[in-house]
N, C-alpha and C positions, 0 to 999 in steps of 0.2 A: 144813947150816946151818939153824937154826930160823927159821921165817917170823916177820917182825915182827908183833907183836900191836897191834890198834887200841886206843888208850887208851880207858878207860871214859868214857862221855858224862857231862859235868858236869851235876848235877841243878840245875835252875833253881828258885830260891826264888820261890814264888808263893803267893797265897791262893786257895783253891778254894771255890767257892760252888755250891750245887745247889738245885734246887726242894725245899722242905720243907714238910710239913704241921704242923711243930712250932712252938710259940710261941718267939720272936715273929714268925718269918718267915711263919708260916701264918695270921696274923691276918686277912688280906684274902681268904682262899680263899672261893669261892662255897659256898652251902649248898643250891642248887636242883639241883645235879649233882655227880657225882664228878669233880672235875678231875684227870685222870690225869697232868697235867704241862703245861709251857709249849707253846705253838704247836699245841694240839690242837683239833679240832672240838668245839663245846659239846655235841654229842649223842653223842660217842663212847662214853661209858659206857652209854648205853641200847642202842646198837648191839651192844656186846660182852656185856652182861650180860642184856639183855632185860627182861621185866616182872618186877619184884622183889616185887610185891604178894603178901603171905603167905609169902614165901621167908625161910628162915633163912641169914643172911649173916654172914660174919666179915670185919672189916677188920683186916688184919695191919700193925701199926705205925701206929696211927691218928693219933698226934700229938694235935692239938687236936680231932680227930673231926669235921671239916667233912664228910668223905665219909660217915661213919657217919650224920650227921644228915641228909644229903641222901637216903641210902637209906631211913632211917626214915620220912622224909616220903613216900617212894614206897610205903610200906606193908610194908617189910621188917621182919623181927625180927633186929635187929643186935646182935652181940657185937663190941666193939672192944677189941683187945689192944695194949698198948704197954709197952716195957721201962722207961720213964721215969715214975715215979710223979707227978712234977711236971706232965708233960704230961696225965696222966689228971685231975688237978685242973682244968686248963684245959678239958679235954673235958667234965668234969661241969658246969662253969659254962655252957658253950655249949649243952648238952642242956637244962639247966634254962631257960635264956633262950628257947630255941626250943620248949620244952614237948614234947619227944619223949623216948621211952624207948629208951635204948641201954644194954646191959649192958657195963660196963667192967671189964676184967681187967688186972692187972699181971703181965706174963710176958715172958720172952725169946721172940723170934720163933720159935726152933727147939725150944721147950719147950712143947708143946701137949698134954701128957699128961692134963691136967684136962678136955679135950674129948673127947666120945665119937666113935668111929670112925662114918663114914658118916652124920653128923649135920647137915651143911650142904649147902645147895643151891648156894651160890657163895662164893668167897673173893676178896677184893680187897686189893691192897697198892700204895700209891702212893709210889714212891721210897724206902720205909723199908728194903727189903732191901739197899740199897746199903751199909748199916752192917754187914752181916753178912759175915764172911770166908768162910763155908761155906754157899753157897746149897743144896747137895745135902741138908743136914739139914733145912732149911726145906721144900724140895720134898717130902721123904718125909713130913713131918708134915702138910702140907697134903693130900697124897694120902690119908693115913689118914682124915682127918676129913671129906673131901668125899664126897658120894654119887656113884655111877656117872654119868658124862657131865656132872658138875657142872663149871662153868667156874672156872678160876683166872685172874683178869685182874690184871696187874701192870705197873708201869712202873719203869724204872731209868734212871740217867743213861746216855746212850748212850756206849759205850766210846770213840768218837771224840772226844767232848767232854772226856774226861779227858786227852787228849793235848795239849790247847792251853790257852792262858791267855786266856780271853775278855776280860779287863780290860787286856790288853797292847795296845801300839800296833798290832801285827799280830796279830789274834785267831785267825788261821789257821796261824800258825807252830807246828810241832810241837816241843814242849819236853820231851816224855816218851816213853819207849819204850812201844810197845803191849804189851810183855810185862812191864812193871814193874807188879807187883801190890801195891806199897806203898800204904797208905791215904793219902787226901788229906783235907784239911779236919779239922774236929774238932766235937765236940758234935753238934747236929742236922744238920750238913752233912758228917759223916764219911762217906767214900765209898771203898769197895774197888772198884777197876776190875774189871769182870767181862766178858770177851770174849764176844761173841755165841755163839761155838762152845761155851764152857763152859755158858752159860745153856741153850742148845738141848739139848746132850748131857745135862746134868743133868736136865732135865725128861723126856727120853725114858727115861733110866735109872730115874726115879721112877715110870714108867708113865703119863706124860701124852701125849696126842696134841696137837701144836701145830698150831693151824689159823689163827692170825693173828700176824703179825709186822710192826709198823709202825715206820718211821723218818721221822717228820714233818720237813718242811723248816722250818728256823728262820725265825722272822719278823724277826728283827734284821738290819738292813742290814750287809753286810760280814762276817757269820758264814757260813762255807761248810760247816760240819760239823753234823750233827744233834745236838740236845741231849738228846733222849728216845728211849728204846727201850720200846715197848709190846707186850706178849706176851699172848696168850690160849692156855692149854692146857686140855684137857678130860680128866678122869679116865677112865682105861681100867681095867677090871677092877673087883673088889670091894674 
């Protein structure tokens, strides 16, 4: 006799929101530091990236380019890439208002063929790669353009945060399977759930050495799952 099968879990309708550097959600982001996400120490970017003066840095998925402006103010030579031409218009306005020079490029995050290999001292991405269904392609492109031992510092929605509905009466109730990879949200908040194992394995396969993995405690009362995953990998090889 065949064993009874468990019925499929009913998908709960919900709106999903995540930290975004894109307009309009990114309007209030700071420009004195690279804010890697919510609930993070204000000096975390300096700790992970070090002194950027004179360094050539790429921001991947820059949105309104608050992070790029912050790095330019620290003396970096910054190139900001975003797949949304409208966001680059907002980025240009911010750069002009702050009187900093940032080179803005319109491109998919996994299509960086226009950038020379071994030409960047650091690469930064703040939650933007959440919109990519294939992180491995992005990781390979970043490895190609980074100089050896260059840091790749990025943040993503923590996979635990994609399992719950933070706006529900019980923000810690699991409403989605950890193994469900269907995207959540739309537009600037589009999010593909990326399990930590996939992120870590993809970086290793792309020849990065992971030396930092952070899961900050949320500051919101009643929320018991981390909202942000912060990773630093360093390029191995040439």
